N, C-alpha and C positions, 0 to 999 in steps of 0.2 A: 379417136382410135389410137391407143397407145402402142403403136408398132411402127417399124420402119417401112417405108414404101418399097415396092418391088425394085425400083431403080436404086434406092439407097442400099437395099440388101445385096444387090448385084455388085455395087461398089464395095461393100464390106467383104464379099466373097473374094473380090480381086485383091483387096488389101491383105486378107488372110493368106491368100496364095503367095503374095510377095513376102509376107512374114515367114511362112514356112520355107520358102526358097532360101532364106538367109539363116536358117537354123543350123547350128553346128551338127556335123554328121554323126558324132557320137550320141548327141542328145536325140537326134532324129531317129537313130537306130533303136535306142532304148524306149523312146516314146512309142515307136511302132511295135516293138516287142511287147510292151504292156497292153497294147490293143488286142492282141491275140487272146489272152485269157479273159479279158472283159467281154469280148464278143462270144468267147467259148462258153461262158456261163449261160448266156441266152440260148445258145445252141443246145447245151446239155439239158436245160430245163424243158426245152421244146421236145427233145427226144424222150425224156422221162414222161412227159404228159401224154405223148402219142403212143406210149407202150401200154395200150389198153385194148386187149384182144376183142372184147365184146363190141366196143365202139368201132374198131377197125373193120369188124365184120358187118355191123348193122348200121353204123352212122359215121362212115369215114370222113365225110365233109365236116361234120360237127366237131369231131376230135381234132381235125387239122386246124379248124378255126380257133378252137380253144388253145391249142399249142401256139398258134400264130400270135395270139393276144399276149403271150408271155415272152416271146422272143425279143421284143424291143427293149427289154431290160438291158441287154448288152449294148445296144447303140446309145441308149440314154447315158450309161456310164461313160462311154467313149466321148460323146459330145461334151458332157458337163465337166469331164476331167481334162479336156484338151488333148486327148490321145490322137495319134496319127493313124487313120484308117486309109489304106491304099485306095479304096474305091471312092471315098469322098475327096481324097486328094486329087483324083482325076478331075473333078469339077473345079476345085480351087486353083490348081495349076493351069488348067486350060483357060480359065477366065483371066487370070493374071497374065498369061502369055499373050493371049489375044489383045489384052489391054496394053501391051508393050511395057510391062513392068518387070518382067523376068525374061531370061533367055531360054532357048531350047535345051541347053545344057542343064540349066537349073531344073527344068521340068523332068528331064530324064533322070537326073541324080535323085530327085525326090521320089519319083515313082519306083526306081530300083530299090532304094534303101527301105522305103516304107513297105514295099511288097515282100521282100525277104525278111524284114523285121516282123511283119504280121505272120508270115509263115512259121518262123522260128518260135514265136510266142504261142501260136495256136498249137503247134505240135508238142511243145512243152506242156501245155495245159492238157491236151488230149492224152498224152502218154503218162505223165507223172501224176496229175491230179485225178483224172477220171479213169485212165487205163489201169495203171498199177494200183490206183486207189480202189479199184473194184466197184466203181459206181454202177457199171452196166454188165457185170459178170453174171448176174442171176437172170433167170427167165421171169417175165417175157422181155426184159430190157435188152438182153443180148441179141435176141432174134430181131427185135425192132431196129437195132443199129444196122444190121445187115440188110434188112428189107428196105429201110429208108435210103441207104446208099445205093441199092439196086434201082430204086425209083429215080434217084438223081442221075446215076451214071450209066446204067445198063439199059433200062427200058426205052428212054428217048433216043432219037437219032442225033447225030453230031450237030446238024444245023438247027435242030429244035433246042438243044442246050444253048447254042449261041443266041438264038432269038429270045429265049427265056432270060439270058444274061442281060440283054438290052433292057427288058422290062424291070428286072430286079434293081439294077443300079440307077435307072431312071427314078424309081420310087425312093431309093435310099438317099440319093443326092438331093431329091426334092424335099425329103424329110429334113435333111441337114440345112438346106436352103431356107425353108420357112422357119426352122428353129432359130436361125440367125436373125430373122425379122422380128422375133419376139424379144421383148425387153426384160422379162423376168422369168424365173425358173419354172414355174408351173406351166406357163404358156409354152416354154421350150419343150418340156416333157410331153405335153399334149400334141404339139406339132410333130414331134419325132414319132410318137406312138402309132398313129393310124396309117400313114403311108408305109411304114415298116411292117406292120402287121398284115397289110394288104399283100405285099409281095410274098410273104411266107404263106399266107392262106391260099394264094394262087399257085404255089409250088414253083415259083421262079428261082433262078439260080444266081447266087452271090458267091464269087470266087473265094472270099475269105471265110465265109460261113462253111462252104464246102470243104475247106481245109480241116474242118473238124468232122463234119458228117461222114465223109468218105474214109479218111484215115482211121477213124474209130472202128469202122467196119473191118478194115484190113487188120487192125489190132485184135479184133475179136474173132478172127479166123475166117473171113470171107473167102470162098473158093472161086468166086467169079472175078473179083476185082484185084488187080495187082497194082503196084506203084506205076509201072509203065502205062497200064490201061487207064489209070486215074489221070495221069498227066495228059495223055492224048485225047481221051474221050470226054473228060470233064474240065480239067484245069484250063487248057488252051482255049476251047470255045467260050468258056465262061468269062475268062479275062478279056477276050476280044469283045464279047457282048457287053460286059460291064464298062469297057472303055468307050464304046459307042453310046451307051445309055447315059452315062454320067458326063462324058466329054462333049457330045454333040447335042443331046436332047435337053440338057440342063445348062452346062457351062457355056457352050457356044451359043445356044439359043437365047439365053437371057443377056449375054454380052451383046449380041446383035440387036436385040429389042430395046435395051435400056442404056447401053454405054456407047454404041457407035454414033458418031456425029454429035456427041454431047461434050460440053466443057467439064469443068470441075463439078463434082457432085458434093454438095454440102450436106453434112449430117449433124443433127443436134442430138448429142448423147444425154442431155439433161432431161430426165424423165419427168421432172416437175415443172417444166416450162410450158407456156402456152404454145410456143412454136412446135414442140414435140407432138402436140395434138393436131395443129394446123398442117404440118408437113404431110400428114397422111390423109388429108381431107376429112378431118374429124367433124364432130357435130357442131362446132362453133363456126358460124359463117358470118359474112357481113364485115363492115368496117369496124375497126377498133380505134378508140381515141384515148390517149393517155395525157394526164397532166401531172407535173411534178412540182414540188415545193422546195425551194432552196437550191434549185439547179440540179437536183439529183434525179436520175432516170431510173426506170425499173431495173435495168441491167446493173446499175450501181448499187441499188438498194433492194436486194432480193427479199428482204423482210417486209417491204411495202409500208414501212412505218411512216415515210414522208410522202406517200403516194395516195392520192384520193381517186376513187372510181367515180366517173361521171354517171349519174343516174340514167338508166335506160341503155347503157353501153355494157359490153362484155368486160369481165374483170381482166386486168393485165396479166394475171397468172392463174394457173389452176390451183385450187386449194391444196395445201400440203401441210405436213407437220412442222415445217420450219427446218427440218434436217437437210443436209446436203445430199441430194439424191443422184448426183452425177456418178455414173458407173465407171469403174476402173478400166473398162474396155475402151473408154474414150481416149485414154492416154496410150494404151497398148496398140491401138489401131489408128493413131493420129494421122491426119493427112500429111503433116510435115515429114513423117517417117516412111509411110508406105503408099502414099498416093502419087508418087512421082513416076513418070514414064521415062523409059530409056530413050535418050536422044532429045527429050523435051528441054526447053530452056527454063531455068529457074528464074521466076519473076523478080526475086529479091536481089540477086547478085548478077543476073545475066549469064550465068554459067550453065553449060549443058549438063544434064544428069547422066551419070554413067552407071 
């Protein structure tokens, strides 16, 4: 099974949180700003798809599901480009903080900058690209933007929006989590797609997505929703729910299950090695025996030119093309850089990490 184990994935989430905590604030801001339009594309195509009066009248569940299947386009672009999404940063920063790799100030700084960066980027996309661009100024698109916002902010009660927010970011963070466990791009896209489509199909509330869905209705002349109404009735409960869903049900839960009471978590980033299959309990079991010629081991001679395989035993490596398949993420998230805990002693020099 060519994937990271759940424990290794949780370790990577912690390292990513540590990396994000040390990002320059200007880069964090612009990386968060760019997230708004990327997610906005997914929001816009969902609205466009659901602007189908006949289906809204006769098959509302079907058209909602079809729109939900298109929404993950935004999150795929965000994850694959490394953009900063506030709601997934809730998971990253919570895990890294509980793992004692970053401070509470680091967490707060990242959340504040990424939240307002996402908001600025989303409002820019909403107003400039789709608003003044006239994407939804014609019927039935204009009416759908208002009806959709009413469904999000007017019809449900405050506590219902909060509870929907928990479910939404539980699924979004889980989608990001399992995408990290994947080693190649097709698996990452697949991992992101289905949990994300599920939360949209269920009508759950995501605070950053709602930064598009509700302001576009205000832009198009909604008489029910004002800015103050949006902040109190939608934004606040959704943010609280998203923080609970991503921070507790994903970040804290998997930290507790897989990182508490554990020592250093080793991760093999080399997708071409036998160890990368064995670490996930892959299909190769039993004992393996290696013999070398001329004193060279498999680790020293990855081409296997001096290594012979004992008949009846498993091969020392998985078959591959001979190319170096080690991912660049192995250097970016190396244990030497991001796996150190605050206050822990460095084994090499005996000094405490700060």
